[in-house]
Every structure is written in structure tokens, then in C-alpha cells.
C-alpha positions in Angstrom: -46.8 -86.5 98.6 -43.5 -85.1 97.3 -43.7 -81.3 97.1 -41.0 -81.3 94.5 -42.9 -83.8 92.3 -46.1 -81.9 92.8 -44.5 -78.7 91.6 -42.9 -80.5 88.7 -46.2 -81.9 87.6 -48.0 -78.6 87.9 -45.4 -76.8 85.8 -45.1 -79.6 83.2 -48.9 -79.7 82.8 -49.0 -75.8 82.6 -51.5 -75.8 85.5 -49.4 -72.8 86.7 -46.5 -70.9 85.2 -43.1 -70.8 87.0 -43.4 -67.0 87.3 -46.8 -67.3 89.0 -45.5 -70.0 91.3 -42.4 -68.0 92.2 -44.5 -64.8 92.8 -46.8 -66.9 95.2 -43.7 -67.9 97.2 -42.3 -64.4 97.3 -45.7 -63.0 98.4 -45.9 -65.5 101.2 -42.3 -64.7 102.3 -43.3 -61.1 102.4 -46.3 -62.0 104.6 -44.6 -64.5 106.9 -40.9 -63.6 107.2 -41.5 -60.8 109.7 -42.6 -63.4 112.2 -40.6 -66.4 111.1 -37.4 -64.6 110.4 -36.4 -67.5 108.2 -34.8 -65.4 105.4 -32.0 -62.8 105.9 -31.7 -62.0 102.2 -34.6 -62.3 99.7 -33.6 -62.4 96.0 -36.7 -61.8 93.9 -34.8 -60.6 90.8 -32.7 -63.8 90.7 -35.8 -66.0 91.3 -38.0 -64.3 88.7 -35.2 -64.3 86.1 -34.8 -68.1 86.5 -38.6 -68.5 86.5 -38.8 -66.8 83.1 -36.2 -69.1 81.6 -38.2 -72.1 82.8 -41.5 -70.7 81.3 -39.7 -70.0 78.0 -38.6 -73.6 77.9 -42.1 -74.9 78.7 -43.6 -72.6 76.0 -41.4 -74.3 73.4 -42.8 -77.7 74.5 -39.5 -78.8 76.0 -39.4 -81.1 79.0 -38.0 -79.8 82.3 -36.0 -81.6 85.0 -37.4 -82.6 88.4 -35.8 -79.6 90.2 -36.3 -77.1 87.3 -38.4 -74.2 88.4 -38.8 -75.4 92.0 -38.4 -72.5 94.4 -35.8 -73.2 97.1 -33.3 -71.5 99.4 -29.7 -71.8 100.6 -28.2 -71.4 104.1 -26.3 -68.1 104.3 -22.9 -69.9 104.6 -22.9 -71.1 101.0 -21.2 -68.8 98.5 -23.4 -67.2 95.9 -21.7 -65.0 93.3 -22.8 -61.4 93.6 -25.3 -62.1 96.4 -24.4 -61.1 99.9 -23.2 -64.1 102.0 -22.7 -63.2 105.6 -22.8 -66.5 107.7 -25.2 -64.2 109.7 -22.2 -62.5 111.3 -21.4 -58.8 111.5 -17.9 -59.5 110.4 -19.1 -60.5 106.9 -21.7 -57.8 106.3 -21.5 -56.6 102.8 -19.4 -59.5 101.5 -20.4 -60.7 98.0 -18.5 -63.7 96.8 -17.0 -63.7 93.4 -17.8 -67.4 92.9 -20.6 -69.9 93.6 -20.5 -72.9 95.9 -20.5 -76.1 93.9 -23.9 -77.1 95.2 -25.4 -73.9 94.0 -23.6 -74.1 90.6 -25.1 -77.6 90.4 -28.7 -76.6 91.2 -28.6 -73.4 89.2 -27.6 -75.4 86.1 -30.6 -77.6 86.8 -32.9 -74.6 86.8 -33.5 -74.2 90.5 -35.2 -70.9 91.6 -33.3 -69.2 94.4 -35.7 -67.4 96.7 -33.0 -66.1 99.0 -30.5 -66.9 101.7 -31.7 -68.3 105.1 -31.0 -67.5 108.7 -28.5 -69.5 110.8 -26.5 -69.4 114.0 -23.4 -67.1 113.4 -20.8 -69.2 111.5 -23.0 -72.2 112.2 -22.1 -72.1 115.9 -25.2 -72.7 117.9 -28.3 -74.9 118.4 -31.1 -72.5 118.3 -30.4 -70.0 115.4 -30.3 -67.3 118.1 -26.6 -66.4 117.8 -27.4 -65.0 114.4 -26.5 -61.3 113.9 -30.1 -60.9 112.5 -31.9 -62.5 115.4 -33.2 -66.1 115.5 -35.6 -67.9 113.2 -38.8 -69.0 114.9 -40.6 -72.3 114.8 -43.7 -72.5 112.4 -45.4 -74.9 114.9 -45.2 -72.2 117.6 -43.3 -69.0 117.0 -42.6 -68.6 120.7 -40.2 -71.6 120.2 -36.9 -71.6 118.3 -36.5 -73.3 114.9 -33.2 -75.0 116.1 -29.8 -74.5 114.7 -27.7 -73.9 113.1 -29.7 -74.3 109.9 -32.8 -72.9 111.6 -33.8 -70.5 108.8 -33.9 -73.3 106.2 -36.0 -75.5 108.5 -38.3 -72.7 109.3 -38.8 -71.8 105.6 -39.5 -75.4 104.6 -41.8 -76.1 107.6 -43.5 -72.7 107.0 -44.1 -73.5 103.3 -42.1 -70.5 102.1 -39.5 -72.7 100.3 -40.1 -76.1 98.7 -36.7 -77.3 100.0 -33.5 -75.8 101.5 -29.9 -76.7 101.6 -28.3 -76.6 105.1 -24.9 -77.6 106.5 -24.4 -80.1 109.3 -21.3 -79.9 111.5 -22.7 -81.5 114.7 -26.4 -81.8 113.9 -27.2 -78.5 112.2 -29.5 -80.0 109.6 -31.0 -82.8 111.7 -31.7 -80.9 114.9 -33.7 -78.0 113.3 -35.5 -80.6 111.1 -36.5 -82.4 114.2 -37.7 -79.2 116.0 -39.7 -78.1 112.9 -41.3 -81.5 112.1 -39.7 -82.1 108.7 -36.9 -84.2 107.1 -33.2 -83.4 107.3 -30.4 -85.5 105.7 -26.8 -85.3 106.7 -24.9 -87.2 104.0 -21.7 -89.1 104.3 -18.6 -86.9 104.7 -17.4 -86.4 101.1 -20.6 -87.3 99.4 -21.5 -83.6 98.7 -18.9 -81.0 97.7 -18.0 -78.5 100.4 -16.4 -76.1 97.8 -17.9 -72.7 98.5 -19.2 -73.6 101.9 -17.7 -71.1 104.4 -16.0 -73.4 106.9 -16.7 -73.9 110.5 -15.0 -77.2 111.2 -13.6 -78.7 107.9 -13.4 -82.3 109.0 -17.0 -82.3 110.2 -19.0 -80.0 107.9 -21.3 -81.5 105.3 -24.1 -80.0 103.1 -27.4 -81.7 102.9 -31.1 -81.2 102.1 -34.0 -80.0 104.3 -37.3 -81.1 102.9 -40.9 -81.8 103.7 -40.7 -85.5 102.8 -38.2 -88.3 102.5 -38.8 -88.6 98.8 -37.9 -84.9 98.4 -34.7 -85.4 100.4 -33.8 -88.3 98.1 -34.4 -86.2 94.9 -32.3 -83.3 96.2 -29.5 -85.5 97.5 -29.2 -87.3 94.1 -28.9 -83.9 92.4 -26.1 -82.5 94.6 -24.0 -85.6 95.3 -21.6 -85.5 92.4 -17.8 -85.8 92.6 -16.2 -82.4 92.6 -12.5 -82.0 91.8 -12.5 -78.6 93.5 -13.0 -80.3 96.9 -10.1 -82.5 97.9 -12.4 -84.5 100.3 -15.1 -85.1 97.6 -16.0 -88.6 96.7 -19.5 -88.1 95.4 -22.3 -90.6 95.6 -20.9 -94.1 95.6 -23.8 -96.4 95.1 -26.1 -95.1 92.4 -29.3 -93.0 92.7 -31.1 -93.3 96.1 -34.4 -92.4 94.4 -34.4 -95.8 92.6 -34.5 -97.8 95.9 -36.6 -95.7 98.3 -39.7 -98.0 97.9 -37.9 -101.3 98.5 -39.2 -103.8 101.1 -37.4 -103.6 104.4 -38.6 -107.0 105.7 -35.7 -108.9 107.4 -33.6 -105.8 108.0 -32.0 -105.5 111.4 -32.4 -102.1 113.1 -29.9 -101.4 115.9 -30.7 -99.3 119.0 -27.7 -98.4 121.2 -28.9 -98.3 124.8 -26.7 -95.2 125.4 -28.8 -93.2 123.0 -31.8 -93.7 125.3 -30.1 -92.3 128.3 -30.9 -88.8 129.4 -33.6 -88.2 126.8 -37.1 -86.9 127.8 -39.9 -89.4 128.3 -42.0 -88.1 125.5 -39.1 -88.5 123.0 -38.3 -92.0 124.2 -41.9 -93.0 124.0 -42.2 -91.7 120.4 -39.0 -93.6 119.4 -40.2 -96.8 120.9 -43.5 -96.4 119.1 -41.5 -96.1 115.9 -39.8 -99.4 116.6 -43.3 -101.0 116.6 -44.0 -99.6 113.1 -40.7 -101.1 111.9 -41.6 -104.4 113.4 -44.9 -104.3 111.6 -43.0 -103.9 108.4 -41.0 -107.0 109.1 -37.8 -105.5 110.5 -36.0 -106.8 113.6 -35.0 -104.5 116.5 -31.6 -105.3 118.0 -30.4 -103.6 121.2 -26.7 -103.3 121.9 -24.2 -101.4 124.0 -22.0 -98.6 122.5 -20.2 -97.0 125.5 -17.8 -95.1 123.2 -20.5 -92.6 122.2 -20.4 -91.2 125.7 -17.2 -89.5 124.7 -18.7 -87.9 121.5 -19.8 -84.6 122.9 -16.4 -83.5 124.5 -14.6 -84.9 121.4 -16.8 -82.9 119.1 -16.4 -79.6 120.9 -12.6 -80.0 121.2 -12.2 -80.8 117.5 -14.8 -78.4 116.2 -13.5 -75.5 118.2 -9.9 -76.2 117.3 -10.7 -76.2 113.6 -12.9 -73.1 113.9 -10.1 -71.2 115.6 -8.0 -71.9 112.5 -10.7 -71.4 109.9 -11.8 -68.1 111.4 -8.3 -66.6 111.5 -8.8 -65.2 108.0 -11.4 -62.6 109.2 -9.0 -59.8 110.1 -10.6 -56.7 108.6 -8.0 -56.5 105.8 -9.3 -58.7 103.0 -13.1 -58.4 103.2 -16.0 -57.8 105.4 -16.3 -55.6 108.5 -13.4 -53.4 109.6 -13.2 -51.5 112.9 -13.5 -47.7 112.5 -11.1 -46.6 115.2 -7.7 -48.2 115.9 -4.0 -47.5 116.3 -1.9 -49.6 113.9 -2.5 -52.9 112.1 -2.4 -55.2 115.2 -5.0 -53.0 117.1 -7.2 -52.9 114.0 -7.3 -56.7 113.8 -8.0 -57.0 117.5 -10.8 -54.5 117.4 -12.3 -55.9 114.2 -12.5 -59.4 115.6 -13.7 -58.2 119.0 -16.5 -56.1 117.4 -17.3 -58.3 114.4 -17.7 -61.7 116.1 -20.6 -62.5 118.4 -20.1 -63.9 121.9 -20.6 -67.6 121.0 -18.1 -67.4 118.1 -15.5 -65.7 120.3 -16.1 -68.3 123.0 -15.4 -71.2 120.6 -12.4 -69.5 119.0 -10.9 -69.0 122.5 -11.6 -72.7 123.4 -10.1 -73.9 120.1 -7.0 -71.8 120.5 -6.5 -73.1 124.0 -6.7 -76.8 123.1 -4.2 -76.3 120.3 -1.7 -74.3 122.4 1.6 -75.6 123.6 1.3 -77.6 126.7 -2.4 -78.5 126.1 -2.3 -80.0 122.6 -1.5 -83.5 123.8 -3.9 -83.3 126.7 -6.9 -82.2 124.6 -6.7 -82.1 120.8 -4.5 -85.2 120.4 -6.6 -87.2 122.9 -9.8 -86.1 121.1 -8.5 -87.3 117.7 -7.6 -90.7 119.2 -11.0 -91.0 120.7 -12.5 -90.1 117.3 -11.0 -93.3 116.0 -12.5 -95.2 118.9 -16.0 -93.8 118.1 -15.6 -94.7 114.4 -14.6 -98.3 115.3 -17.6 -98.6 117.6 -19.9 -97.7 114.7 -18.1 -100.1 112.4 -18.6 -102.9 114.9 -22.3 -102.0 115.3 -22.9 -102.3 111.6 -21.6 -105.9 111.6 -24.8 -106.8 113.5 -27.4 -104.4 112.1 -28.3 -102.6 108.8 -28.7 -99.2 110.4 -29.1 -97.6 113.8 -32.2 -95.9 115.1 -31.8 -93.1 117.6 -33.4 -89.9 118.9 -32.4 -86.8 116.9 -32.5 -84.5 119.9 -33.2 -85.4 123.6 -36.0 -82.9 123.7 -38.4 -80.8 121.6 -37.9 -77.2 120.5 -37.3 -74.9 123.5 -38.6 -71.4 123.8 -36.9 -68.4 122.3 -34.3 -67.0 124.7 -33.7 -70.3 126.5 -30.4 -70.9 124.7 -29.1 -67.6 126.1 -30.3 -68.3 129.7 -29.1 -71.9 129.7 -26.3 -72.4 127.2 -25.2 -75.7 128.9 -28.5 -77.4 128.1 -28.3 -76.0 124.6 -24.9 -77.7 124.1 -26.5 -80.9 125.3 -29.0 -80.9 122.4 -26.1 -82.1 120.2 -25.5 -85.2 122.3 -27.4 -87.5 119.9 -26.2 -85.9 116.6 -22.5 -85.3 117.0 -21.4 -89.0 116.9 -22.5 -89.1 113.3 -20.3 -86.2 112.3 -17.3 -87.5 114.2 -17.5 -90.8 112.3 -18.4 -89.2 108.9 -21.6 -91.2 108.6 -24.9 -90.5 106.9 -28.1 -89.9 109.0 -31.6 -88.7 108.3 -34.0 -87.1 110.8 -37.7 -87.7 110.3 -40.7 -86.8 112.4 -42.0 -89.6 114.7 -44.6 -87.8 116.9 -45.6 -84.8 118.9 -45.4 -83.8 122.6 -48.4 -82.8 124.7 -48.0 -79.2 123.5 -48.1 -80.2 119.8 -44.3 -79.7 119.2 -42.7 -82.2 116.8 -40.4 -85.0 117.9 -37.8 -86.4 115.5 -35.8 -89.6 115.2 -32.7 -90.3 113.1 -31.7 -93.3 111.1 -27.9 -93.7 111.0 -26.2 -95.7 108.2 -22.8 -96.9 107.3 -20.7 -94.8 105.0 -22.3 -94.1 101.6 -25.5 -96.0 102.6 -27.8 -93.0 102.1 -30.0 -95.3 99.9 -30.6 -97.7 102.8 -31.6 -95.1 105.4 -33.7 -93.1 103.0 -35.5 -96.3 102.0 -36.2 -97.2 105.6 -37.3 -93.6 106.4 -39.6 -93.6 103.4 -41.2 -96.9 104.4 -41.9 -95.4 107.9 -43.3 -92.2 106.4 -45.8 -94.1 104.3 -47.2 -95.9 107.4 -46.9 -93.2 110.0 -48.3 -90.3 107.9 -49.9 -88.7 111.0 -46.5 -87.7 112.2 -45.8 -85.6 109.1 -48.2 -82.6 109.7 -48.3 -79.3 107.9 -48.3 -75.9 109.4 -50.6 -72.9 108.8 -48.0 -70.9 107.0 -47.1 -70.2 103.4 -47.9 -71.6 100.0 -50.6 -74.3 99.8 -50.2 -76.3 96.6 
């Protein structure tokens, strides 16, 4: 059942006060966060102040909105006025924005209760959450394993029941991959569907904010709440086809589900088996499975890393020690100060990607790398457009593997980069995709699959995901942690 709806019903019926509920969540965070490391900044004063407003409204007999009074969290790259926002980087320690991200303005106006800011890979660069200046978030299914990245803290908090839902950002899979690792739902919306204003940029043409939730129904509720047009974001288009929540229970009989053979190459046997079992569920619901070839997606990973790193090298140029954040203590002159600040303030992974991005944009290499990657980006988008002529949506693994053990990302960074191989094509093409649980491996770690839709067809993929969830409930297991409603 929807966690959000359950909380809404409990508050509306006065089964529990919003203050009591919020205190329960804060208490569980206090107990669990030492091991999960999901939160890097807990905001009890902000949460309890909002909870009091909700209780006052209920005391007057007024109705509350679906998200009003629901305890939630934000990834630490979303600006929150007066609340430290660091992108989990040393270089932004102490930085308190003077404005809110549009998504937080939106949710705050709807009465959301902010429990705190969640852990992430530094500047969203990583696939395990371990590049964080504060150390990585762990997986509630097994804390020896990572929560995934870069939105690992949000996924750990939701899977660990210390937040009802979270907002994450997805540049190359950073919502879907940790959702897959932690056995929950993660929606990467169409590029432009959700405002990026106030999201601290990694790669501006790829970044997109989306919900991390326990159920598909919850993902639909949150997406509908945050997907309004925003004039402050020049790429914003907002939700194009009405509320997704109105259509998530529609029959999917007769739908054609495409599977690109290339998505099945190089994935582990247990992941492939779980995905093929999911196709049987869809066939039992009356859908048709259509296999096809999509060779262009083999270029997706190199295209992604060239474009993402190029944009990161530009976006991160603003962190110079002069305007805000960390500043080196000892230096000789302005140039030396900036060099030392950036060398000391950025972690190794961020510096690696800045250097790579600077290289591919440099004279003599621009045409060979960046320009070629942009051309191939168009080829990948065309391949998806052609695929959607013959199917309603595409079914694929979210990640080729299950969550790896803590420390593995450092010891084998190449394999860590390869975890993005199934997710990055969606960002390159600007498409929506939702990751949902589809099974477990022999060690009890979750396996995820993703449903990829055409642009602004969030309603279609959420409907298909919800229909699967209703039938395959055994794949949506809870963990031992946190608040039990």
C-alpha cells in the first residue's frame, strides 16, 4: 500500500498527530543513521515547525493535501534557504543558500515535512555514494553493501523507513541505480518535466530531479506534485499529459513491451533471469513482448562520460574559493589560492572528471571527442524514436548486477563505471524511466528493472509498473529498519 496515502489517512483521521509522527521519524533517524549514514544534515527544528502547522490546520477541521505532513528528505544538491547544502563536498562546507530550489518551494508550500538532507556521491559523481566527503550510505538490506549512487542517501533513507519518500537527481542513473540496489522505486522523469532551478549542476543537459519511493503509487503522487512548469528554468516544460495518478490502474492488455537484445548483453545471470521472469508476469497481464536490435546504445557509455565530464568541467569552474564555500588557508596570490582551493576542496573522482572534461573540450581534441559524442547523442535518440514506433515502452535491467560491497568502488572503479551501462541511454535521450524491484539474488539482495518510455509518457510507464507491482508483490519487501506504520 502507498506509504504516503497511509500517512495521509492516519493524519486526517487523527489516529496520530503530525508532531508525533515526525518525532517517530526523527527518533528512528537518531537510532539508525549511525549505521546507514543516509543523512548528512538532520533538520528537526524545520520538521517540527512544519508539523505544528499541519496539526493546527487539522485541529480547525480543515482538510490537508496528500503530501501535507508527510516526512520526507532532499538530496544534498538541492538548494534549501538557510540550510547547509554541500553536495557532500569539502569545497561547499558551510554553504547556506539564500534561495530554495523550485522543487522544495513547491513541496514546502504543500506542507511537506523536511527531515533533512541526504548523502550522495560528491557533486553526484559516482555510483556507490562512497565519493561523499561524509563517507558512503549503506544498504538497508545488508549494511556491508553500498546503497548505490549518486542518490544513495535518499534510497537508503526510504528503504530503511527513515523517510516516507525522497527527492534525488538522475544524471546517468543516479535515482534508478540506488533504487534498484535498495529494493525500492525510483523515477527519472523526462528532461524538462521537473524544474532544475536550485539543483546544483553536474551536467546540465542530463540532470533531472525525481522521486525515490517505496511504491509506484507513491512515485506517481510525488511526480505529479513536482512536475509543474517553472519560468525560472529555461528548459522547463512541466508535465505535458495530465496527472499520472489518474491512470496508474489502467489495463495494459494489448500493450507491446520492447526488449532490446543489447540490454541483455553483459548482465549477470541472476539479473537476466529476474528480468525474463518479469516478462512472464506482463504476458499474464495480456501484454506482448517484442524483441528488437538497438546497436546504437553500445555507444551510450562513452558518449555519456564525454558529455557529462565536459559539462561538469564548465559547471564546477565557479568553485574558486572567492565567492562561497571552502578556501585554502595558505597561498601566494589569487591564482595559487584558486589552485590550492580546488585541489584541496574537490575529491579524487571529481578532479578526475573535471580533468577529463577539460581535455575533451580543449583545442585539438574538441572535434575528436566532444563534437563526435554530441553527434552520436542524436543517433541514440533516433534509435529510441524508431523503437517506440513498434512498442509502447522498453523493458531493461536497471543495473547489470546487484549492490556491491562497500569499498569495491574504490578497488575496482572501472566496474563501477560499468554499472551505468543500462541507465545512461535514457539520460542521453532525455526520456523517462522508472526502476522497480523484480526479484532477489541468492544472498537476498534486490534486483531492479526499468521501464523506459517515450518523452512525457510517465503515465504509461508508471501504469505498467503499478500493474506489475500489484501482481509481483513478493518482490517489494520491507527492511528491518525505521518507522513501521
